[in-house]
C-alpha positions as CSV (number, residue, x, y, z in Angstrom):
1,M,198.2,98.0,64.2
2,N,196.6,99.6,67.2
3,W,194.1,97.0,68.1
4,R,192.9,98.9,71.2
5,A,192.0,101.9,69.1
6,L,190.4,99.6,66.5
7,F,188.1,97.9,69.0
8,A,187.2,101.3,70.4
9,R,185.5,102.1,67.1
10,Q,181.9,101.1,67.1
11,E,182.0,100.5,63.3
12,F,184.5,97.7,63.8
13,I,182.4,96.2,66.6
14,I,179.3,96.2,64.4
15,L,181.3,94.6,61.6
16,L,182.3,91.8,64.0
17,V,178.7,91.3,65.1
18,L,177.5,91.2,61.5
19,I,180.2,88.7,60.6
20,A,179.3,86.5,63.6
21,L,175.6,86.7,62.9
22,C,176.1,85.7,59.3
23,A,178.4,82.9,60.3
24,V,175.7,81.5,62.7
25,I,173.0,81.7,60.1
26,A,175.2,80.1,57.5
27,I,176.1,77.2,59.8
28,I,172.4,76.6,60.7
29,N,171.0,77.0,57.2
30,P,173.7,77.2,54.6
31,T,171.6,76.3,51.6
32,A,169.2,79.2,52.1
33,F,171.6,81.8,53.4
34,L,174.7,81.2,51.2
35,S,173.0,81.8,47.9
36,V,173.3,84.6,45.3
37,Q,169.5,85.1,45.5
38,N,169.6,85.7,49.3
39,L,172.6,88.1,48.9
40,F,170.8,90.1,46.3
41,R,167.6,90.0,48.3
42,I,169.4,91.4,51.4
43,L,171.1,94.2,49.3
44,R,167.7,95.0,47.7
45,A,166.1,95.3,51.1
46,C,168.9,97.7,52.2
47,I,168.2,100.3,49.4
48,V,165.3,102.2,50.8
49,I,166.3,102.0,54.5
50,G,169.8,102.9,53.4
51,I,168.7,106.1,51.6
52,F,166.6,107.1,54.7
53,A,169.5,106.3,57.0
54,L,171.9,108.7,55.1
55,G,169.6,111.6,55.9
56,T,169.0,110.5,59.4
57,L,172.8,110.3,59.9
58,M,173.1,114.0,59.1
59,V,170.4,114.9,61.6
60,L,171.8,112.8,64.4
61,I,175.3,114.2,63.8
62,S,173.8,117.7,64.2
63,G,172.3,116.8,67.5
64,G,168.7,116.4,66.3
65,I,166.1,113.7,65.7
66,D,163.9,113.5,62.6
67,V,161.0,111.0,62.5
68,S,159.1,112.8,59.7
69,F,161.0,111.4,56.7
70,P,158.7,108.4,56.2
71,A,155.7,110.7,55.8
72,I,157.8,113.0,53.5
73,A,158.7,109.9,51.4
74,I,155.2,108.6,50.9
75,T,153.8,112.0,50.3
76,A,156.4,112.7,47.6
77,L,155.8,109.3,46.0
78,Y,152.0,109.6,46.0
79,I,151.8,113.2,44.7
80,S,154.5,112.5,42.1
81,T,152.6,109.4,40.9
82,R,149.3,111.4,40.7
83,I,151.0,114.1,38.7
84,I,152.4,111.6,36.2
85,V,149.1,109.8,35.9
86,D,147.1,113.1,35.5
87,T,149.5,114.7,33.0
88,G,150.2,111.5,31.1
89,I,154.0,112.1,31.2
90,D,155.2,108.7,32.0
91,S,158.9,109.3,32.8
92,V,161.2,107.7,35.5
93,P,163.5,110.8,35.6
94,L,160.5,113.0,36.0
95,A,159.3,110.9,38.9
96,F,162.7,111.2,40.7
97,L,162.8,115.0,40.0
98,L,159.3,115.5,41.3
99,G,159.9,113.3,44.4
100,A,163.2,115.1,45.2
101,L,161.6,118.6,44.8
102,I,158.5,117.7,46.9
103,G,160.7,116.1,49.5
104,L,163.0,119.2,49.6
105,G,160.0,121.5,50.1
106,L,158.6,119.4,52.9
107,G,162.0,119.1,54.5
108,L,162.4,122.9,54.5
109,I,159.2,123.2,56.5
110,N,161.0,121.3,59.3
111,G,164.0,123.6,58.7
112,V,161.9,126.7,59.3
113,F,160.6,125.6,62.7
114,I,163.9,124.2,63.8
115,G,166.3,126.7,62.4
116,I,164.4,130.0,62.8
117,F,162.1,129.3,65.7
118,R,164.6,126.9,67.4
119,L,161.9,124.4,68.4
120,P,162.9,120.9,69.6
121,T,163.6,118.7,66.6
122,L,161.7,115.7,67.9
123,I,158.6,117.7,68.7
124,V,158.7,119.5,65.3
125,T,159.2,116.3,63.3
126,L,156.6,114.4,65.3
127,G,154.2,117.2,64.4
128,T,155.1,117.3,60.7
129,L,154.9,113.5,60.5
130,N,151.2,113.7,61.3
131,L,150.7,117.0,59.4
132,F,152.1,115.7,56.1
133,R,150.4,112.3,56.3
134,G,147.1,113.8,57.4
135,A,147.2,116.4,54.6
136,L,148.0,113.6,52.1
137,L,145.0,111.5,53.1
138,F,142.7,114.5,53.3
139,F,143.6,116.5,50.1
140,V,145.0,113.8,47.8
141,G,143.2,110.6,48.9
142,S,143.9,107.2,50.4
143,E,143.5,105.0,47.3
144,R,146.3,102.6,46.5
145,I,147.8,103.3,43.1
146,R,149.2,100.2,41.3
147,L,151.9,101.4,38.9
148,S,151.4,98.4,36.6
149,E,147.8,99.6,36.0
150,V,148.5,103.4,35.4
151,T,152.0,103.7,34.0
152,T,154.4,101.8,31.7
153,N,157.8,103.2,32.3
154,L,157.6,103.3,36.1
155,A,156.2,99.8,36.2
156,D,158.9,98.6,33.9
157,A,161.6,100.3,36.0
158,S,160.9,97.7,38.7
159,R,162.5,95.1,36.4
160,L,165.6,97.2,35.5
161,N,168.6,95.4,37.0
162,L,172.2,96.4,37.8
163,I,173.5,92.9,37.8
164,T,171.9,89.7,36.6
165,V,173.5,86.3,37.4
166,P,172.3,83.2,35.5
167,L,171.7,80.2,37.8
168,A,170.8,76.5,37.3
169,R,167.2,77.4,37.9
170,G,166.3,80.9,36.8
171,E,168.5,83.9,37.6
172,A,169.4,86.3,40.4
173,S,169.4,90.0,39.9
174,L,170.2,93.2,41.8
175,H,168.1,96.2,41.1
176,F,169.6,99.3,39.5
177,T,168.6,101.5,42.5
178,F,171.4,99.9,44.5
179,A,173.8,102.0,42.4
180,L,171.7,105.1,43.4
181,L,172.2,104.2,47.1
182,I,176.0,103.9,46.6
183,A,176.1,107.2,44.8
184,L,174.1,109.0,47.5
185,A,176.3,107.4,50.2
186,L,179.4,108.8,48.4
187,L,177.7,112.2,48.2
188,V,176.9,112.3,51.9
189,W,180.5,111.1,52.7
190,F,181.9,113.9,50.6
191,I,179.7,116.5,52.3
192,L,180.5,115.4,55.8
193,S,184.2,114.7,55.3
194,R,185.4,117.2,52.7
195,T,183.4,120.4,53.0
196,M,183.0,123.2,55.5
197,L,179.3,122.4,55.6
198,G,180.2,119.0,57.0
199,R,182.4,120.5,59.6
200,A,179.5,122.8,60.6
201,I,177.2,119.8,60.9
202,Y,179.6,118.1,63.3
203,A,180.3,121.3,65.2
204,I,176.6,122.0,65.8
205,G,176.1,118.5,67.2
206,G,179.2,118.7,69.3
207,D,178.5,122.1,70.9
208,R,176.1,124.6,69.3
209,E,177.4,127.6,71.2
210,A,181.0,126.8,70.3
211,A,179.9,126.4,66.7
212,E,178.3,129.8,66.8
213,R,181.5,131.4,68.3
214,A,183.5,129.7,65.6
215,G,181.5,131.5,63.0
216,F,179.3,128.8,61.6
217,N,175.9,129.9,60.4
218,I,173.6,127.6,62.4
219,V,170.3,128.5,60.8
220,R,171.7,128.1,57.3
221,T,173.2,124.8,58.2
222,Q,170.0,123.5,59.7
223,F,168.1,124.6,56.6
224,F,170.5,122.6,54.5
225,I,170.2,119.5,56.8
226,Y,166.5,119.2,56.9
227,G,166.0,120.3,53.3
228,F,168.6,117.6,52.2
229,V,166.9,115.0,54.5
230,G,163.6,115.8,52.8
231,L,165.2,115.5,49.3
232,L,166.7,112.1,50.2
233,A,163.3,111.0,51.7
234,G,161.6,112.0,48.4
235,I,164.1,110.0,46.4
236,G,163.7,107.1,48.8
237,G,159.9,107.3,48.4
238,I,160.2,107.0,44.6
239,V,162.6,104.1,44.9
240,F,160.1,102.4,47.3
241,G,157.3,102.9,44.8
242,I,159.4,101.4,41.9
243,L,160.5,98.4,44.0
244,S,157.0,97.7,45.3
245,R,155.2,98.8,42.1
246,E,152.6,100.8,43.9
247,A,152.0,104.1,45.7
248,D,150.2,103.4,49.0
249,P,149.7,106.2,51.5
250,F,149.8,103.7,54.3
251,S,153.2,102.4,53.4
252,I,156.6,103.3,54.8
253,V,155.3,105.2,57.9
254,G,156.6,103.2,60.8
255,T,160.0,102.5,59.4
256,E,161.6,105.4,61.3
257,L,162.6,103.2,64.3
258,D,164.5,100.7,62.1
259,V,166.3,103.5,60.3
260,I,167.3,105.3,63.6
261,A,168.3,102.0,65.0
262,A,170.6,101.3,62.0
263,V,172.3,104.7,62.3
264,V,172.8,104.5,66.1
265,L,174.2,101.0,65.7
266,G,176.6,102.3,63.1
267,G,178.2,104.6,65.7
268,A,176.2,107.9,65.5
269,L,175.5,109.5,68.9
270,I,172.0,110.4,69.8
271,T,173.5,113.5,71.5
272,G,175.2,114.5,68.2
273,G,178.8,115.2,67.1
274,R,179.7,111.7,65.9
275,G,178.7,109.4,63.0
276,T,180.1,108.0,59.8
277,V,178.6,106.8,56.5
278,I,180.4,103.5,56.6
279,G,179.1,102.8,60.1
280,T,175.6,103.8,59.0
281,L,175.7,101.4,56.0
282,L,177.0,98.6,58.3
283,G,174.1,99.3,60.7
284,V,171.6,99.2,57.8
285,L,173.1,95.8,56.7
286,L,172.9,94.4,60.2
287,I,169.3,95.5,60.7
288,T,168.3,94.1,57.3
289,V,170.0,90.7,57.9
290,I,168.2,90.5,61.2
291,S,164.8,91.4,59.7
292,S,165.1,89.1,56.8
293,N,167.0,86.1,58.0
294,L,166.0,85.5,61.7
295,V,163.4,83.0,60.4
296,L,166.3,80.9,59.0
297,L,167.4,80.5,62.7
298,G,164.0,79.3,63.6
299,I,163.2,82.6,65.5
300,P,159.6,83.7,65.0
301,T,159.1,87.1,63.2
302,E,157.4,88.4,66.4
303,W,160.8,88.5,68.1
304,Q,162.4,90.6,65.4
305,R,161.4,93.9,67.2
306,F,162.7,92.5,70.4
307,V,166.1,91.7,68.9
308,I,166.2,95.2,67.2
309,G,165.3,96.8,70.5
310,V,168.1,95.0,72.3
311,L,170.6,96.1,69.6
312,I,169.5,99.7,70.0
313,I,170.1,99.6,73.7
314,I,173.5,98.0,73.0
315,G,174.3,100.6,70.3
316,V,173.5,103.4,72.7
317,G,175.2,101.7,75.7
318,I,178.6,101.1,74.1
319,P,179.4,104.8,73.5
320,A,178.1,105.6,77.0
321,L,180.4,103.0,78.6
322,Q,183.3,104.2,76.5
323,A,182.7,107.8,77.6
324,L,182.4,106.7,81.2
325,R,185.7,104.8,80.9
326,K,187.5,107.8,79.5
327,R,186.2,110.1,82.3
328,R,187.5,107.6,84.9
329,L,190.9,107.5,83.2
330,R,191.0,111.3,83.3
331,V,190.2,111.3,87.0
332,Q,192.8,108.7,87.7
333,T,195.5,110.5,85.8
334,A,194.6,113.9,87.2
């Protein structure tokens, strides 16, 4: 086994950090941390951020940055809930279909400005973040909708579990939407690893001009990326609504930093051209463990953002140091 090559992979480093962190928490507070309830709670907390992270991974690989997906998610959730309430068609599949279609449409708006007009991705998505959320508040409203008060099937979906484990006191359960996260992760892995579209996404992030010379259709690929990110955001918004049992236009927005942090920690480069699904999921798990279990170490919740910020710097710094080391080796051998 080539240990040097293994330690050069950021995914392996993140895995070691995750194992070390879990070991420390388990030693300090084994009763609370080493329990089925806590494991399922962590996995449940990974679902929404994980769905968002899969879309963000595609964007970062292509060399862009998208911060509009939380606004797309909450807009898709809120409008879908309104449609279901107003039509009286109380259906979970319909909610997911509406959320996906609304998210796809909003994501394609980003694709138009980025693909056709070639505007900077960060500027465009910052603009659409405020545009989508402002339009939601102005045209649809700002009232919080509690699913338990207006629907039956959507409210009941919050209690549908994939796994239920009986315990001495009560039971521990994992929500069925965790299976949806795994399915979407496999889909994104297949696209990135087994299709020409995936090669085009990596090529654009590595060198856009070289990708054009190689014959990749840049505009079409970017339309797919941002449309697909919007679709995932719409699905993630519906999942969030089911898990929280409400549609609140002030929810989700603000989670983009945690999502980007998870993807960067998982090995994706801000400059594009690199990133993996397994690394992204490990980054999501690390961020979730930090967010939900630092209190078990006696660390105040106010320090969570500080710790996540430090991890982002480390996650960006490791690839930079590795690239610098490779350049020095080339100079020495030249």
